[in-house]
C-alpha positions in Angstrom: 0.0 0.0 0.0 1.1 3.5 -0.7 0.6 5.6 2.4 0.2 9.4 2.2 -1.6 9.5 5.5 1.2 8.1 7.6 4.1 10.2 6.5 4.9 8.7 3.1 5.9 5.2 2.4 5.4 2.6 -0.4 5.1 -0.5 1.8 6.0 -2.8 -1.1 9.2 -0.7 -1.7 10.1 0.7 1.7 13.6 1.8 0.6 12.3 4.0 -2.2 13.0 7.6 -1.5 11.2 10.2 -3.7 12.2 13.8 -4.0 9.7 16.5 -2.8 8.7 17.1 -6.5 8.3 13.4 -7.2 6.2 13.0 -4.1 3.9 15.9 -5.1 3.6 14.7 -8.7 2.9 11.1 -7.5 0.3 12.2 -5.0 -1.4 14.5 -7.6 -1.6 11.9 -10.2 -3.0 9.3 -7.8 -5.8 11.5 -6.4 -6.6 12.8 -9.9 -7.5 9.4 -11.2 -4.1 8.8 -12.7 -4.3 11.7 -15.1 -2.6 15.0 -15.4 -1.1 17.5 -17.8 2.3 19.0 -18.1 0.8 22.5 -17.7 -0.9 21.6 -14.5 2.1 19.8 -12.9 4.3 22.8 -13.9 1.9 25.1 -12.1 1.7 22.9 -9.0 5.5 22.7 -8.7 6.0 26.4 -9.6 5.9 27.5 -6.0 8.8 25.3 -5.1 10.9 26.6 -8.0 9.7 30.2 -7.9 8.6 29.9 -11.5 6.7 27.4 -13.7 8.8 24.5 -14.8 9.1 23.8 -18.5 7.8 20.6 -20.0 11.4 19.2 -20.2 11.9 19.5 -16.4 8.5 17.9 -15.7 9.4 15.0 -18.0 12.7 14.6 -16.1 10.7 14.4 -12.8 8.3 11.9 -14.4 11.1 9.6 -15.7 12.8 9.5 -12.3 9.5 8.9 -10.6 8.6 6.1 -13.1 11.9 4.3 -12.4 11.5 4.5 -8.7 7.8 3.2 -8.5 8.0 0.6 -11.2 6.4 -2.0 -11.4 3.9 -1.0 -8.8 3.0 2.0 -10.8 3.6 2.8 -14.4 4.0 6.4 -15.6 3.2 7.2 -19.2 2.8 10.4 -21.2 1.6 11.7 -24.5 2.2 15.1 -26.0 0.3 17.0 -23.3 -1.1 14.4 -20.9 0.4 12.2 -18.2 -1.1 8.8 -17.1 -0.4 6.8 -14.0 -1.4 3.1 -13.8 -1.7 1.8 -10.3 -1.0 -1.8 -9.4 -1.1 -1.1 -5.7 -3.6 0.0 -3.0 -3.4 3.7 -1.8 -4.6 4.8 1.6 -6.1 8.1 0.5 -8.1 6.4 -2.3 -9.4 3.8 0.2 -10.2 6.7 2.6 -12.4 8.2 -0.1 -14.1 4.8 -0.7 -14.9 4.4 3.0 -16.3 7.9 3.2 -18.5 7.1 0.2 -19.7 3.9 1.8 -20.5 5.7 5.0 -22.8 8.0 3.1 -25.1 5.1 2.2 -27.9 4.4 4.6 -28.3 0.7 4.2 -25.5 -0.3 6.7 -25.9 -2.0 10.0 -24.4 -0.5 13.1 -21.7 -3.2 12.9 -20.8 -2.2 9.4 -20.7 1.5 10.3 -18.4 0.8 13.2 -16.1 -1.3 10.9 -15.9 1.6 8.4 -15.2 4.1 11.2 -12.5 1.9 12.6 -11.0 1.6 9.1 -11.0 5.4 8.8 -9.1 5.7 12.1 -6.6 3.1 10.9 -6.1 4.9 7.5 -5.9 8.5 8.8 -2.9 8.4 11.0 -1.4 11.9 10.1 -2.6 14.6 7.8 -2.0 14.2 4.1 1.8 14.6 3.4 2.0 16.7 6.5 5.7 17.3 6.0 5.3 19.0 2.6 4.6 22.7 2.3 3.2 23.1 -1.2 -0.1 25.0 -2.1 -1.7 22.0 -3.8 -0.7 19.6 -1.0 -2.0 22.0 1.6 -5.3 22.5 -0.3 -5.9 18.8 -0.7 -4.9 18.2 3.0 -7.6 20.7 4.0 -10.2 19.1 1.7 -9.6 15.7 3.4 -9.8 17.2 6.8 -13.1 18.9 5.9 -14.5 15.6 4.5 -13.5 13.8 7.7 -15.1 16.4 9.9 -18.4 16.1 8.1 -18.5 12.4 8.9 
C-alpha cells in the first residue's frame, strides 16, 4: 500500500525515496484518477521553484518517478497528458471509498463501526504533513473537511 496519511511510504518498496517534487507529482496523479497535464504539474510545482517548470523538467521528474515506483505504478505520457497506472492500493483512495460507503444508509451498526475503525486506521497523520506546497495543503484541508463532516 502507498501511504500518504502516515508520513509517506510505499510498503512494497520501503527503501524507495522520492524527492519532494516526485512525491507531489505522484500524489497529484493518484488523487486525480491517474491523469494530469504537463501544464498543471508545472503550475503545481512552480511555488517550489519560484517559476513554472518547463515541460522538459516535468518530463525529467516523471522519468525519475517512473523508475522508482515501477512495477507497482507505471507512468506514461503523450504530448500533453500524463497517465499513472496503479498496481497497488493507496490509503487516500481507500479513505475516499470508505467515506463514500458511510454516506449510504443501508448499513448495519456493525458495518458502520467497521468503516469508522478503518477510517481511524487509515488517517494516522494529515496528508503529506511534511510538505509545504499549495496543492498539497489545499488537498490536505479538503480531506480534513471531509472527515469532519463524517
